C-alpha positions as CSV (number, residue, x, y, z in Angstrom):
1,M,8.1,-8.5,-35.2
2,T,5.6,-9.2,-32.4
3,K,5.7,-8.3,-28.7
4,K,6.7,-11.9,-28.1
5,D,9.7,-11.5,-30.5
6,I,10.8,-8.4,-28.6
7,V,10.5,-10.1,-25.3
8,I,12.6,-13.1,-26.5
9,K,15.3,-10.8,-28.1
10,V,15.6,-8.7,-24.9
11,A,15.7,-11.7,-22.7
12,E,18.5,-13.2,-24.8
13,D,20.5,-10.0,-24.9
14,T,20.2,-9.3,-21.1
15,E,20.1,-12.9,-19.8
16,L,16.9,-12.1,-17.9
17,K,13.9,-14.4,-17.6
18,Q,11.3,-13.9,-20.4
19,I,8.5,-13.5,-17.8
20,D,10.3,-10.6,-16.2
21,V,11.0,-8.9,-19.5
22,K,7.4,-9.5,-20.6
23,R,6.2,-7.6,-17.4
24,V,8.5,-4.7,-18.1
25,V,7.6,-4.5,-21.8
26,Q,3.9,-4.7,-21.0
27,G,4.2,-2.2,-18.2
28,A,5.9,0.3,-20.6
29,L,3.2,-0.1,-23.2
30,D,0.5,0.2,-20.6
31,S,2.1,3.5,-19.4
32,I,2.1,4.9,-22.9
33,V,-1.5,4.0,-23.4
34,E,-2.5,5.5,-20.1
35,A,-0.7,8.7,-20.8
36,L,-2.3,9.0,-24.3
37,T,-5.7,8.3,-22.7
38,K,-5.2,11.4,-20.5
39,G,-4.3,13.4,-23.5
40,E,-0.6,13.6,-22.7
41,T,2.3,13.4,-25.2
42,V,4.9,10.6,-24.8
43,E,8.3,11.5,-26.0
44,L,11.0,8.8,-26.2
45,R,14.3,10.4,-27.2
46,N,15.9,9.1,-30.3
47,F,12.8,6.9,-31.0
48,G,9.8,9.1,-31.5
49,I,6.7,10.9,-30.1
50,F,3.3,9.5,-29.4
51,K,0.4,12.0,-29.1
52,V,-3.3,12.2,-29.4
53,K,-4.8,14.3,-32.3
54,S,-8.5,15.2,-32.9
55,R,-10.1,14.6,-36.3
56,K,-12.8,17.1,-37.0
57,S,-16.3,16.0,-37.9
58,R,-17.0,15.8,-41.6
59,V,-19.4,14.4,-44.1
60,G,-18.5,11.1,-45.7
61,R,-20.1,9.0,-48.4
62,N,-21.0,5.4,-48.5
63,P,-19.2,4.1,-51.6
64,K,-21.8,1.4,-52.4
65,T,-25.0,3.5,-52.1
66,G,-23.6,7.0,-52.5
67,V,-25.6,8.2,-49.5
68,T,-23.8,10.9,-47.4
69,V,-23.1,10.0,-43.8
70,P,-22.0,12.4,-41.0
71,I,-18.7,11.3,-39.5
72,P,-18.4,12.5,-35.9
73,E,-15.2,14.0,-34.4
74,K,-12.8,11.5,-32.9
75,R,-9.5,11.3,-31.2
76,I,-6.7,9.2,-32.7
77,A,-3.2,8.2,-31.5
78,S,-0.4,9.3,-33.8
79,F,3.3,8.6,-33.9
80,K,6.1,10.6,-35.3
81,A,9.5,8.9,-35.7
82,G,12.5,10.6,-34.1
83,M,15.6,11.6,-36.1
84,V,17.8,8.7,-35.0
85,M,15.1,6.2,-36.0
86,K,14.6,7.9,-39.4
87,K,18.3,7.8,-40.2
88,R,18.7,4.2,-39.2
89,V,15.6,3.1,-41.2
90,M,16.7,5.0,-44.3
91,K,20.0,3.1,-44.5
């Protein structure tokens, strides 16, 4: 399912114009990204939690050449599904 599919589904269910729904969906996603950029946690009850985690620097290896390569520390976005989502997906 794509963002466009979500917009179409919500527009059909709510009888709102797709352009209005698209603005709301994009605004919500932009707000999530902005909060994560600031290092904040975004908790959507019954859906899940988005947060930023730091991966420590480590030494990796190029699989073709076997040469060791330092991999720097970096921040990644992570998602943990909420209980309601887990239960519904498991059905």
